[in-house]
Steps between C-alpha positions, in 0.01 A plus 500: 500500500167354397626143456420222748733241645431144600387510861597140571855557377536819701367329811745217459816697430455847640285485810358275764147366475391726787635808319322402180171441682526835678556675169190323366296625796633852456425491128136426585495757778665785308442421132157349583541199273647152520832440326666169439747696291597840634562779254848644494348833597375354830842358591689811387265724697571306819875493440535868413260624770657281766842633406366856542313418820782324678785720373812481716352260754458242226867531398599438858280192531613369164866516606440323833251238378636407161876545484560262789284233331683504164709202397872562470496592131190716539652678796825567312308639209284721719784654698702603195588864518346565160163343589189691398260573781170309496319830450688580182469143376127505551458841338703400196326167460138616531474498120599133505215381720383253235490200730373266227825517298775650713608203711813654648326806642207296622732323748672805635538472877411863557161462333422193709597674820299814418179305433540290809562802720193674357274206581630486858369851568166543679202553268480871572864554404465289183209726407717811545772344285257406226343850512824682573453783246140565611613493862780752449276728290241506780766571762640789297156655452429465871830667590424788261130511602385471140193347336552156343351368179431131567410257223358167616529166321136548396604811304321748725701810590466700819635823642619421850597714795728247673515460875717193551593149386388254766508125534157349567504257793226286345638451151873561578518715186597865456242767417522861394243684714373854460232688316417449130267585216482378140748679275333795335212505748390828652360328807652495844764261632386197703684264732641212303771234498690338213671164530860553396521197273184611312653837406624478141654846484525809716659836456497839665270765355741760640209673667491569872293264714478619860272295724306696759504414869148355467594289200805357681299431816221330303724278285692389810176409678366312198826314446526405869138388500468304176855430387667625181334234282147602597497878508144598394431791271317801639438338838624559850511237771176610671309425177571124521219294651613204708479158335384187687613161367370177649743206483438133566712335765725357230507836319618682812728246672665365189464724195508840672741434786733243345494457128402815309735761637557711184309830523326388823289788642500554878167530686443814706329310784553151643330227289154423633424126526137408435300181456237453226305176464764311694791636290772732634575821311721807550390854415794726412465879467731696271542864406741446212414578136227301326740389225730358765211293640401378154855406396559306820173325584368411155724191486348371825186394316246336731728551802424877507186712479488877473228620739532875441500741329213368292633623164832316558310183595301529177820547299643179645173322417512624138862393458433153640192472276712572193748236613221245544365583154847439358518154658141420403539586132535212253 
């Protein structure tokens, strides 16, 4: 399972270029590293999890999409009464996923179809497939109202009282939201969110986790206000000071409105157009989380200026200074 196969060969014989490129993007997104050659574990995880995720609906699609497209000999072979279902084939052949040497299995039509169907899913669904076991463990703990032990990719472990799994509208990824504390800590639980694809392992502690009315009300308000990706710890929405960002005309009309749409924050009041030294600017006021502002506007460079709060403005200045020092070094 630890062997690697030749990516170029797989791309040529087993999948379209678009499928291969999507798998590359997902490898970076989920595995957090570039891969010209995918490990067999990555491919097997997708195949097995997608088979579990789709279940009977996949069988139905496979029959309608694939059988009618077979050549005559392939169709005759498929419709034999003694054919083995794709599920059983895949299960029996998992041990043979050595793509570098097993040419016959590499070209199997079912494998090709599975990978292509996976890459056609929206990002959020591909994330669920990739994290299928974590997703089902969280769902089971929520149904039973039990505390979860969540281990992140960083190695940190948390005790979590889960509230829900929600998709974040800014990042289009799934997050476990609820209240957490470091495993073994005697401190209280704080509002927190965990990106699904950054959860390495999770399991139920088999200990009751009942959220109070206040906890449920608070986490709903925070999630609605900031989004699942930016739930702040130990804060409620009234604690967030409004942020003012000043954009150049190009920064507002082109970058903000047209080009940079991913994670775009929405101002709470209409943009205020001002003129300074003959130049047009737009002041935008936000009440989203500070990390949201930083993640979005830092790439604007000279086209954006944080006016307030002062500490956030100073943080931007320090970050840009470090960047300048990097470019200025010999």
